[in-house]
C-alpha positions as CSV (number, residue, x, y, z in Angstrom):
1,M,0.1,0.1,-0.2
2,E,1.4,3.5,-1.0
3,N,2.1,5.8,2.0
4,Q,0.2,8.7,0.2
5,L,-3.1,8.9,-1.7
6,V,-2.5,11.7,-4.6
7,W,-5.2,13.8,-5.7
8,K,-5.6,13.8,-9.4
9,E,-7.3,16.3,-11.6
10,E,-9.6,13.5,-13.1
11,Y,-11.2,13.0,-9.7
12,N,-12.7,16.4,-10.0
13,I,-16.3,16.3,-11.2
14,G,-16.9,20.0,-11.6
15,V,-19.3,20.5,-8.6
16,D,-17.4,22.5,-6.1
17,V,-19.0,21.3,-3.0
18,I,-18.6,17.7,-4.0
19,D,-14.9,18.2,-5.1
20,K,-14.1,19.8,-1.8
21,E,-15.4,16.9,0.2
22,H,-13.7,14.4,-1.8
23,Q,-10.4,16.0,-1.2
24,R,-11.0,16.3,2.4
25,L,-11.7,12.4,2.5
26,F,-8.5,11.9,0.5
27,K,-6.6,14.0,3.4
28,I,-8.3,12.0,6.1
29,I,-7.1,8.7,4.7
30,N,-3.6,10.2,4.1
31,K,-3.5,11.1,7.8
32,L,-4.7,7.5,8.6
33,F,-1.9,6.1,6.5
34,A,0.7,8.0,8.6
35,F,-1.0,7.1,11.9
36,G,-1.0,3.3,10.9
37,K,2.8,3.5,10.7
38,E,3.4,4.7,14.2
39,E,3.3,1.9,16.7
40,K,2.7,3.9,19.9
41,K,0.0,5.9,18.3
42,S,-1.3,3.3,16.0
43,Q,-4.5,1.9,17.7
44,W,-5.6,5.1,19.4
45,A,-5.0,7.3,16.4
46,C,-6.6,5.0,13.9
47,Q,-9.7,4.7,16.3
48,E,-10.3,8.2,16.2
49,G,-9.2,8.8,12.7
50,I,-11.5,6.1,11.4
51,K,-14.3,7.4,13.5
52,Y,-13.8,10.9,12.0
53,F,-13.4,9.4,8.5
54,K,-16.8,7.5,8.8
55,D,-18.7,10.7,10.2
56,H,-17.3,12.9,7.5
57,A,-18.2,10.1,4.7
58,V,-21.8,9.9,6.1
59,K,-22.2,13.8,6.2
60,H,-20.7,13.9,2.7
61,F,-23.2,11.3,1.4
62,L,-26.1,13.4,2.8
63,E,-24.9,16.7,1.3
64,E,-24.3,14.8,-2.1
65,E,-27.7,13.4,-2.2
66,K,-29.2,16.8,-1.3
67,Y,-27.3,18.3,-4.3
68,M,-28.7,15.5,-6.5
69,M,-32.1,16.4,-5.4
70,S,-31.7,20.0,-6.1
71,V,-30.7,19.3,-9.6
72,G,-33.3,16.7,-10.1
73,Y,-31.0,13.8,-10.7
74,E,-32.8,10.8,-12.1
75,G,-30.1,8.4,-10.6
76,L,-30.6,9.4,-7.1
77,A,-32.2,6.3,-5.9
78,A,-29.6,4.1,-7.3
79,H,-26.8,6.4,-6.1
80,R,-28.1,6.5,-2.6
81,H,-28.3,2.6,-2.5
82,Q,-24.5,2.8,-3.2
83,H,-24.0,5.0,-0.4
84,E,-26.2,2.9,2.2
85,G,-24.2,-0.2,1.1
86,F,-20.9,1.5,1.9
87,Q,-22.2,3.1,5.2
88,K,-24.2,0.1,6.5
89,K,-22.5,-2.9,5.1
90,M,-19.0,-2.2,4.2
91,L,-17.8,0.0,7.1
92,P,-19.4,-2.0,9.9
93,A,-17.7,-5.0,8.5
94,L,-14.3,-3.2,8.2
95,E,-14.7,-1.9,11.7
96,A,-15.1,-5.4,13.1
97,E,-12.1,-6.8,11.4
98,L,-10.2,-3.9,13.1
99,E,-11.4,-4.6,16.6
100,Q,-10.8,-8.5,16.2
101,T,-7.3,-7.7,15.3
102,N,-6.7,-5.1,17.7
103,Y,-6.0,-2.6,14.8
104,S,-3.0,-4.6,13.4
105,E,-1.2,-3.1,10.5
106,N,-2.7,-5.7,7.9
107,A,-6.2,-4.8,9.0
108,V,-5.6,-1.0,8.8
109,D,-4.1,-1.4,5.4
110,H,-7.0,-3.4,4.3
111,F,-9.4,-0.9,5.7
112,L,-7.8,2.0,3.8
113,G,-7.3,0.1,0.8
114,V,-11.1,-0.9,0.6
115,C,-12.1,2.8,1.3
116,V,-9.6,4.2,-1.2
117,G,-10.6,1.7,-3.8
118,W,-14.4,2.4,-3.2
119,L,-14.0,6.1,-3.0
120,I,-11.9,6.4,-6.4
121,G,-14.2,4.1,-8.3
122,H,-17.4,5.7,-7.0
123,T,-16.0,9.2,-7.8
124,L,-15.0,8.3,-11.4
125,T,-18.3,6.5,-12.3
126,E,-21.3,7.1,-10.1
127,D,-20.3,10.8,-9.0
128,R,-19.1,11.8,-12.5
129,A,-22.7,10.5,-13.9
130,I,-24.2,13.1,-11.7
131,T,-22.9,16.0,-13.9
132,G,-23.7,13.9,-17.2
133,E,-20.0,13.2,-17.9
134,G,-20.1,9.6,-17.2
135,V,-22.6,6.7,-17.2
136,S,-23.5,5.0,-14.0
137,K,-23.1,1.1,-14.2
138,W,-25.8,0.4,-11.6
139,E,-29.0,1.5,-13.2
140,N,-31.2,-0.3,-15.6
141,L,-29.7,-3.7,-15.4
142,L,-31.9,-6.6,-16.2
143,P,-33.8,-8.1,-13.0
144,E,-31.6,-11.3,-11.9
145,E,-34.5,-13.9,-12.7
146,E,-34.8,-12.6,-16.3
147,L,-30.9,-12.5,-16.8
148,E,-30.9,-16.2,-15.7
149,A,-33.7,-17.0,-18.0
150,M,-31.9,-15.4,-20.7
151,K,-28.6,-17.5,-20.1
152,K,-30.8,-20.5,-20.1
153,V,-32.4,-20.1,-23.4
154,I,-29.4,-19.1,-25.2
155,V,-27.3,-22.3,-23.9
156,Q,-30.3,-24.3,-24.8
157,L,-30.7,-23.0,-28.3
158,V,-27.1,-23.5,-29.0
159,Y,-27.3,-27.1,-28.2
160,D,-30.5,-27.5,-30.2
161,M,-28.9,-25.9,-33.3
162,F,-25.4,-27.1,-33.2
163,R,-25.3,-29.7,-30.6
164,L,-22.6,-27.5,-28.8
165,E,-22.6,-27.5,-25.0
166,S,-22.0,-23.8,-24.3
167,R,-21.4,-22.2,-21.1
168,V,-21.7,-18.8,-19.6
169,L,-18.0,-17.4,-19.0
170,S,-18.9,-14.2,-17.7
171,D,-22.5,-12.3,-17.0
172,G,-20.4,-8.9,-16.8
173,Y,-18.8,-9.0,-20.2
174,S,-17.0,-5.7,-20.9
175,G,-16.2,-6.0,-24.5
176,E,-12.9,-7.5,-24.3
177,K,-11.5,-9.0,-27.6
178,F,-11.4,-12.5,-27.9
179,G,-9.3,-13.1,-31.3
180,R,-10.6,-12.1,-34.8
181,G,-14.2,-11.6,-34.8
182,I,-17.3,-10.3,-36.6
183,Y,-19.5,-7.7,-34.6
184,C,-23.3,-6.9,-35.2
185,R,-25.7,-4.6,-34.1
186,L,-29.5,-5.5,-34.3
187,V,-32.2,-3.0,-33.6
188,Y,-35.5,-4.3,-32.5
189,G,-38.7,-2.5,-31.5
190,M,-42.5,-2.4,-32.2
191,E,-44.1,-0.5,-35.0
192,Q,-45.0,3.1,-34.4
193,E,-43.2,3.1,-31.1
194,E,-39.8,5.1,-30.7
195,E,-38.3,3.0,-28.0
196,N,-36.0,0.4,-29.2
197,S,-33.8,-2.4,-27.9
198,E,-30.4,-3.0,-29.3
199,I,-28.7,-6.5,-29.6
200,F,-24.7,-6.5,-29.9
201,L,-23.4,-9.7,-31.2
202,A,-19.6,-10.6,-31.1
203,F,-18.7,-13.9,-32.9
204,E,-15.3,-15.4,-32.9
205,E,-14.2,-16.1,-36.4
206,K,-13.4,-19.7,-35.9
207,L,-16.8,-20.3,-34.6
208,L,-18.6,-19.1,-37.6
209,I,-16.2,-21.2,-39.8
210,N,-16.9,-24.4,-37.6
211,T,-20.7,-24.0,-37.4
212,V,-22.3,-22.3,-40.3
213,G,-19.3,-23.0,-42.6
214,K,-19.5,-26.6,-42.2
215,V,-23.3,-26.6,-42.5
216,M,-22.8,-24.8,-45.8
217,G,-20.0,-27.0,-47.0
218,I,-17.5,-24.3,-46.8
219,E,-13.9,-25.8,-46.6
220,T,-11.9,-22.5,-46.5
221,N,-10.6,-21.3,-43.2
222,R,-11.6,-17.5,-44.3
223,L,-14.8,-15.7,-44.0
224,D,-16.3,-14.8,-47.4
225,T,-19.3,-12.9,-48.6
226,M,-21.7,-16.0,-48.5
227,L,-20.7,-16.8,-44.9
228,V,-21.2,-13.3,-43.6
229,N,-24.5,-13.1,-45.4
230,A,-25.5,-16.6,-43.7
231,T,-24.3,-15.3,-40.3
232,R,-26.5,-12.2,-40.7
233,L,-29.6,-13.9,-41.4
234,T,-29.3,-16.7,-38.8
235,A,-28.1,-14.2,-36.2
236,Q,-31.5,-12.5,-36.7
237,Q,-33.4,-15.7,-36.4
238,F,-31.5,-16.6,-33.2
239,V,-32.2,-13.1,-31.7
240,K,-35.8,-13.4,-32.6
241,R,-35.8,-16.9,-31.0
242,V,-34.3,-15.5,-27.7
243,M,-36.6,-12.6,-27.6
244,E,-39.8,-14.9,-27.9
245,H,-38.8,-16.2,-24.4
246,L,-38.6,-12.7,-22.7
247,P,-41.6,-10.8,-21.3
248,D,-43.2,-8.3,-24.0
249,A,-40.5,-8.8,-26.5
250,E,-41.9,-11.6,-28.8
251,R,-43.9,-8.8,-30.9
252,C,-40.8,-6.9,-31.5
253,E,-39.5,-6.7,-35.2
254,I,-35.9,-5.8,-36.6
255,K,-35.8,-2.2,-37.6
256,E,-32.3,-1.6,-38.3
257,E,-28.9,-4.0,-38.8
258,N,-25.2,-3.0,-38.8
259,L,-21.7,-4.5,-39.2
260,L,-19.4,-2.9,-36.8
261,T,-15.5,-2.7,-36.4
262,Y,-13.9,-3.8,-33.0
263,E,-13.4,-0.2,-32.6
264,Q,-17.0,0.6,-32.8
265,F,-18.1,-2.1,-30.9
266,Q,-15.5,-1.3,-27.8
267,D,-16.6,2.3,-28.0
268,V,-20.4,1.2,-27.0
269,F,-19.0,-0.3,-23.9
270,E,-17.0,2.9,-23.0
271,K,-19.9,5.0,-23.6
272,E,-23.1,3.1,-22.6
273,K,-24.5,0.8,-20.0
274,M,-25.5,-2.7,-20.9
275,Q,-28.7,-4.2,-19.4
276,A,-27.2,-7.5,-20.2
277,S,-23.8,-8.6,-21.3
278,L,-23.0,-12.2,-21.5
279,L,-20.0,-14.1,-22.7
280,F,-20.3,-17.8,-24.0
281,D,-17.7,-20.5,-24.7
282,T,-19.0,-23.3,-27.0
283,G,-16.0,-25.3,-27.3
284,E,-15.7,-24.2,-30.9
285,G,-15.1,-20.5,-30.2
286,Y,-16.5,-17.5,-28.1
287,F,-19.5,-15.4,-28.7
288,A,-21.0,-12.6,-26.8
289,Y,-24.6,-11.3,-26.3
290,C,-25.1,-7.9,-25.2
291,V,-28.2,-5.8,-24.8
292,I,-28.9,-2.1,-24.5
293,A,-32.3,-0.3,-24.5
294,P,-32.6,2.3,-25.8
295,H,-29.4,3.5,-27.4
296,M,-28.2,5.5,-30.4
297,L,-24.9,5.3,-32.0
298,E,-23.1,8.4,-33.5
299,K,-24.7,9.7,-36.8
300,G,-22.7,8.2,-39.6
301,A,-20.9,5.9,-37.6
302,V,-22.1,2.9,-39.4
303,T,-24.6,2.2,-42.5
304,P,-27.8,0.5,-42.0
305,I,-28.0,-2.7,-44.3
306,G,-31.1,-3.3,-46.3
307,V,-32.0,-5.6,-49.1
308,E,-30.9,-3.1,-51.7
309,N,-27.2,-2.6,-50.2
310,A,-26.6,-5.9,-48.3
311,M,-24.0,-7.3,-51.0
312,E,-22.2,-4.0,-51.1
313,E,-22.0,-3.5,-47.4
314,V,-20.8,-7.1,-46.7
315,E,-18.2,-7.1,-49.3
316,E,-16.8,-3.5,-48.0
317,Y,-16.9,-4.8,-44.6
318,L,-14.9,-7.9,-45.7
319,K,-12.2,-5.5,-47.5
320,K,-11.7,-3.5,-44.2
321,R,-11.1,-6.9,-42.5
322,D,-8.5,-7.9,-45.1
323,I,-6.3,-4.8,-44.4
324,P,-3.2,-6.2,-42.7
325,Q,-3.7,-6.6,-39.1
326,R,-2.3,-3.8,-36.8
327,K,-0.2,-4.5,-33.8
328,K,-2.1,-4.9,-30.5
329,I,-1.1,-2.8,-27.6
330,L,-2.7,-3.3,-24.1
331,V,-2.5,-0.2,-22.0
332,V,-2.5,-0.9,-18.2
333,D,-2.9,2.1,-15.8
334,D,-5.3,3.1,-13.0
335,S,-5.3,6.4,-14.2
336,M,-8.2,7.1,-16.8
337,T,-6.5,10.2,-18.1
338,I,-3.4,8.0,-18.9
339,R,-5.4,5.5,-20.6
340,Q,-7.4,7.6,-22.7
341,G,-4.4,9.7,-23.7
342,M,-2.3,6.6,-24.8
343,K,-5.4,5.3,-26.6
344,Q,-5.6,8.7,-28.5
345,L,-1.9,8.9,-29.2
346,L,-1.5,5.4,-30.7
347,C,-5.0,4.3,-32.1
348,E,-4.3,5.6,-35.5
349,D,-1.4,3.1,-36.0
350,Y,-2.2,0.4,-33.4
351,E,-5.1,-1.6,-31.9
352,I,-5.6,-0.3,-28.6
353,A,-7.1,-2.1,-25.7
354,V,-6.9,-0.7,-22.1
355,A,-7.2,-2.1,-18.6
356,A,-7.6,-0.1,-15.2
357,S,-6.2,-2.9,-12.9
358,G,-3.9,-6.0,-12.8
359,M,-6.9,-8.3,-12.7
360,S,-8.6,-6.8,-15.8
361,A,-5.2,-6.8,-17.6
362,I,-4.9,-10.4,-17.1
363,R,-8.3,-10.9,-18.2
364,S,-7.7,-9.0,-21.4
365,I,-4.6,-10.9,-22.1
366,A,-6.2,-14.2,-21.7
367,L,-9.0,-13.3,-24.0
368,D,-6.8,-11.7,-26.7
369,S,-3.0,-12.0,-26.4
370,P,-1.5,-8.5,-27.2
371,D,1.9,-7.7,-29.3
372,L,3.0,-5.3,-26.4
373,V,1.8,-4.3,-23.0
374,L,2.2,-0.8,-21.8
375,L,2.3,-1.4,-17.9
376,D,1.8,1.2,-15.2
377,Y,4.6,0.3,-12.6
378,E,2.7,2.1,-9.6
379,M,-0.9,0.8,-9.3
380,P,-2.9,0.0,-6.0
381,V,-3.8,-3.6,-5.0
382,C,-1.6,-5.4,-7.7
383,D,1.2,-3.2,-8.8
384,G,3.3,-3.5,-12.2
385,K,5.8,-5.9,-10.4
386,Q,3.2,-8.3,-9.7
387,V,1.6,-8.1,-12.8
388,L,4.8,-8.6,-14.6
389,E,5.8,-11.7,-12.4
390,M,2.4,-13.3,-13.2
391,I,2.6,-12.9,-16.9
392,R,6.2,-14.4,-16.8
393,S,5.2,-17.2,-14.7
394,E,2.6,-18.5,-17.3
395,E,4.2,-20.3,-20.4
396,D,1.6,-19.1,-22.8
397,F,2.3,-15.5,-21.9
398,A,5.8,-15.4,-21.0
399,K,7.1,-14.0,-24.1
400,I,4.5,-11.3,-24.5
401,P,6.7,-7.8,-24.5
402,I,6.2,-5.5,-21.4
403,I,7.2,-1.9,-21.2
404,F,6.8,0.0,-17.8
405,L,5.0,3.4,-17.8
406,T,6.3,5.3,-14.8
407,G,6.1,8.9,-13.6
408,R,9.5,8.6,-11.7
409,A,12.8,8.2,-13.4
410,D,15.3,8.6,-10.4
411,P,18.2,6.3,-10.3
412,A,16.7,4.2,-7.5
413,T,13.4,3.6,-9.4
414,V,15.3,3.0,-12.6
415,K,17.3,0.3,-11.0
416,K,14.3,-1.3,-9.7
417,L,12.7,-1.2,-13.0
418,V,15.8,-2.7,-14.8
419,S,16.2,-5.4,-12.2
420,L,12.9,-6.9,-13.1
421,K,13.9,-7.3,-16.6
422,P,11.0,-5.8,-18.6
423,D,11.5,-5.0,-22.4
424,G,11.9,-1.4,-21.5
425,Y,10.2,1.5,-19.6
426,L,8.9,4.9,-20.7
427,A,8.7,8.1,-18.6
428,K,5.2,9.4,-18.4
429,Y,6.2,13.0,-18.6
430,L,7.9,12.7,-22.1
431,K,6.1,14.7,-24.7
432,P,3.4,12.5,-26.6
433,E,5.4,12.6,-29.8
434,E,8.5,11.3,-28.1
435,I,6.4,8.3,-26.6
436,K,4.9,7.7,-30.0
437,Q,8.4,7.7,-31.6
438,K,9.8,5.3,-29.1
439,I,7.0,2.8,-29.4
440,D,7.2,2.9,-33.2
441,A,11.0,2.4,-32.9
442,Y,10.4,-0.7,-30.6
443,F,8.2,-2.1,-33.1
444,T,10.5,-1.3,-36.1
445,G,13.6,-2.7,-34.3
446,E,11.9,-6.1,-33.7
447,G,10.6,-6.5,-37.3
448,D,7.5,-7.8,-36.0
449,F,8.2,-6.0,-32.5
450,A,-20.3,-14.2,-29.7
451,F,-22.9,-15.4,-30.2
452,C,-24.0,-18.4,-32.2
453,V,-25.7,-18.5,-35.6
454,I,-28.6,-20.8,-36.8
455,A,-28.4,-23.0,-40.0
456,P,-30.5,-26.0,-40.8
457,H,-29.0,-29.1,-39.1
458,M,-30.0,-32.8,-38.9
459,S,-31.3,-34.5,-35.7
460,G,-31.4,-38.1,-35.5
461,K,-34.2,-39.7,-37.3
462,G,-37.6,-39.2,-35.4
463,A,-35.6,-37.9,-32.4
464,A,-36.9,-34.3,-32.3
465,T,-40.0,-32.4,-33.3
466,P,-39.4,-29.5,-35.8
467,I,-39.9,-26.2,-34.0
468,S,-41.7,-23.3,-35.6
469,V,-42.9,-20.0,-34.3
470,E,-46.3,-21.8,-33.2
471,N,-44.7,-24.4,-30.9
472,A,-41.2,-22.9,-30.0
473,M,-42.3,-22.2,-26.4
474,E,-43.7,-25.4,-25.7
475,E,-40.9,-27.4,-27.4
476,V,-38.1,-25.5,-25.8
477,E,-39.8,-25.9,-22.3
478,E,-40.4,-29.6,-22.9
479,Y,-36.8,-30.0,-24.1
480,L,-35.4,-28.1,-21.0
481,K,-37.5,-30.6,-18.6
482,K,-36.0,-33.6,-20.5
483,R,-32.4,-32.5,-20.5
484,E,-32.1,-30.3,-17.1
485,I,-29.6,-31.9,-14.9
486,P,-28.9,-30.1,-11.7
487,Q,-25.8,-28.1,-12.0
488,R,-22.9,-29.1,-9.6
489,K,-21.0,-26.4,-7.7
490,K,-17.8,-25.3,-9.1
491,I,-14.7,-25.2,-7.1
492,L,-11.2,-23.9,-8.1
493,V,-8.5,-25.1,-6.3
494,V,-5.3,-22.9,-6.5
495,D,-2.0,-24.3,-5.1
496,D,1.5,-24.4,-6.4
497,S,1.8,-28.1,-5.2
498,M,0.6,-30.6,-7.7
499,T,0.0,-33.0,-4.9
500,I,-2.3,-30.7,-3.2
501,R,-4.3,-30.0,-6.5
502,Q,-4.5,-33.6,-7.4
503,G,-5.5,-34.7,-3.9
504,M,-8.3,-32.0,-3.7
505,N,-9.6,-32.8,-7.2
506,Q,-9.8,-36.7,-6.3
507,L,-11.6,-35.7,-3.0
508,L,-14.0,-33.5,-4.4
509,C,-14.8,-34.6,-8.0
510,E,-17.6,-36.9,-7.3
511,D,-19.8,-34.1,-5.9
512,Y,-18.3,-31.0,-7.5
513,E,-17.0,-29.7,-10.7
514,I,-13.5,-29.1,-10.0
515,A,-11.0,-26.7,-12.0
516,M,-7.2,-26.3,-10.8
517,A,-4.7,-23.5,-10.9
518,S,-1.1,-23.7,-10.1
519,S,-0.4,-19.8,-9.6
520,G,-2.2,-16.6,-9.0
521,M,-2.2,-15.6,-12.8
522,S,-3.8,-19.1,-13.9
523,A,-6.2,-18.5,-10.9
524,I,-7.2,-15.1,-12.2
525,H,-7.3,-16.5,-15.8
526,S,-9.5,-19.3,-14.7
527,I,-11.9,-17.1,-12.7
528,S,-12.2,-14.7,-15.6
529,M,-13.0,-17.6,-18.0
530,D,-15.5,-19.6,-15.7
531,R,-16.7,-17.9,-12.6
532,P,-16.6,-20.7,-9.7
533,D,-19.0,-21.0,-6.7
534,L,-15.9,-21.1,-4.4
535,V,-12.2,-20.8,-4.5
536,L,-9.9,-22.8,-2.3
537,L,-6.7,-20.7,-2.4
538,D,-3.2,-21.7,-1.1
539,Y,-2.1,-18.8,1.2
540,E,1.6,-19.3,0.5
541,M,2.6,-19.4,-3.0
542,P,5.7,-17.9,-5.0
543,V,5.2,-14.8,-7.3
544,C,1.7,-13.9,-6.3
545,D,0.7,-15.1,-2.8
546,G,-2.8,-15.7,-1.5
547,K,-3.2,-12.4,-0.1
548,Q,-2.4,-10.7,-3.5
549,V,-4.9,-13.1,-5.2
550,L,-7.7,-12.2,-2.7
551,E,-7.1,-8.5,-3.0
552,M,-7.4,-8.7,-6.9
553,I,-10.5,-10.8,-6.7
554,R,-12.0,-8.4,-4.2
555,S,-10.9,-5.3,-6.3
556,E,-13.0,-6.3,-9.3
557,T,-16.9,-5.8,-9.1
558,N,-17.6,-8.5,-11.3
559,F,-15.8,-11.1,-9.1
560,A,-15.9,-9.5,-5.5
561,G,-18.6,-11.7,-4.4
562,I,-16.8,-15.1,-5.1
563,P,-16.3,-16.8,-1.7
564,V,-12.6,-17.5,-1.0
565,I,-11.3,-20.2,1.6
566,F,-7.7,-20.3,2.3
567,L,-5.7,-23.5,2.3
568,T,-2.8,-23.3,4.8
569,G,-0.1,-25.7,6.1
570,R,0.2,-23.4,9.2
571,T,-2.2,-22.7,11.9
572,D,-0.2,-20.9,14.6
573,P,-1.8,-18.0,16.3
574,A,0.3,-15.4,14.2
575,T,-0.6,-17.0,11.0
576,V,-4.4,-17.2,11.8
577,R,-4.5,-13.6,12.9
578,K,-3.2,-12.8,9.4
579,L,-5.7,-14.9,7.5
580,I,-8.6,-13.6,9.5
581,S,-7.5,-10.0,9.0
582,L,-7.7,-10.7,5.2
583,K,-11.4,-11.4,5.6
584,P,-11.7,-14.5,3.4
585,D,-14.7,-16.7,3.9
586,G,-12.9,-19.2,5.9
587,Y,-9.5,-21.2,6.2
588,L,-8.8,-24.9,6.0
589,A,-5.7,-26.5,7.3
590,K,-3.9,-28.8,4.8
591,Y,-3.0,-31.4,7.5
592,L,-6.8,-32.3,8.3
593,K,-8.0,-35.7,7.2
594,P,-9.5,-35.8,3.7
595,E,-12.8,-36.8,5.0
596,E,-12.7,-33.7,7.5
597,I,-12.0,-31.3,4.5
598,K,-14.8,-32.9,2.6
599,Q,-17.2,-32.5,5.4
600,K,-16.1,-28.9,6.0
601,I,-16.7,-28.0,2.3
602,D,-20.0,-29.9,1.9
603,A,-21.2,-27.8,5.3
604,Y,-20.0,-24.7,3.8
605,F,-22.4,-25.1,0.8
606,E,-25.2,-26.6,3.0
607,K,-25.0,-23.3,5.0
608,K,-25.1,-21.3,1.7
609,K,-28.4,-22.9,0.9
610,D,-30.0,-21.6,4.1
């Protein structure tokens, strides 16, 4: 944890009364950082300081809500819900942890880390949304029951059409690229009504080739006009089938269709909020199904496709895709200003992806390996050194070039950077044209430096009833009844010892679906690809230990709720205190008998049912 929290210009939202209070909260946190390092004053100072911080935060929330009421902010209820969650759930839980550990340094650091993360994240998203400069991510989400129904329908339809067992990788897909793909936008609505729903579909290219291409008898490994047109039409049918199972959506008709570049697809995620955003893996490739309602793309950004121009638009789209692929650069920085500045600087010549944290960087690398990573050296929770070590520890990613971004170029910092053996480093204070020249020179010096579609398929003779608009609902429901098997809970076992991993797998595999990871990076990769119901996490691992993995999981909104139980070979009082201070969902001693471990895990899930 850094000793000082630096106020940045990007944290200002343009409302004086709110900005001043945010700066005051930053100052209080900085005082707590300082007090926490003074052993004689630590507990008393922290008790008083935390009480002051809490009182000030609550007062600020009330004043902020009063301001929102004065300007008629429509998102007041959702915003207030966020304040109440922090005040009534998060703060009391953190205070209880401090008391249990007698205000240990780890507990104080944890308290401050959570408060800093929440404060910065809330300021840059929810608070910025008050002024119209940002978009709240907490409004207009589909109700959980509707989202679950949508997942089941899509998974079932994929099986019906292609006999592919797809699975949901994420219900918080953020537009990350997963290889070369096709991106579509379909606008649906009812006649004489202005409000529309928009469906965005991302198809991995190999999925199209392995499904629609095979059905059509196409043997090439390249997309052509015929295959793209078949994809367009079958995608429309698929979306229509999904919508038939959603309330009040079955009467919607398609109003507009577009083919998007990845940059346009990515831009949607940066500017808009999704009501649903699902990522699936079929075993033959990825696809994404994303919903916004209502939404308008910028005028002139894309051309609507109709009968009269379909052939020309598809051919033009394929021509653009045949342009030599640009080098892919991933920019990882916790500063939105740096991320957007680097993207703007480099996007004309390179394909740019951005990540705001170590975990989102690993997720992005896992989905679409870049040609270069520009990595911020100083980040909260998981810093550049830890991200570099995790990338280097995985064989599949070890050769990805990494250049550090740093705001400091003093001899001591440079020595640290060089000792980590990155492929280079760049000072953030360089002029933009100098940074661009250095990245161009780097590449020159090296030389090289979802959604499923529908097509006719054959079931076994007499094995299936033809499905039409008239009987779709009954047939799908009947099929679900026949096929529905209770889903087993998924457990991810993370341990650098193969003996432990295999032993836990053998012990638990009869009753649970088991995944295994041998390092912190492979654990994050696994969680990103297939969200588990429980993580059994080794507390002591090289490169990235259990504490760091837990902090990364907790730092990402989409994964913060995943239960984590530590595995440890030590249960002495000092170790136990450290474990408890990190606030996992429990811990298990490795020396317990196998049947005892199994009983405790069974009991954990039984308790969750209640």
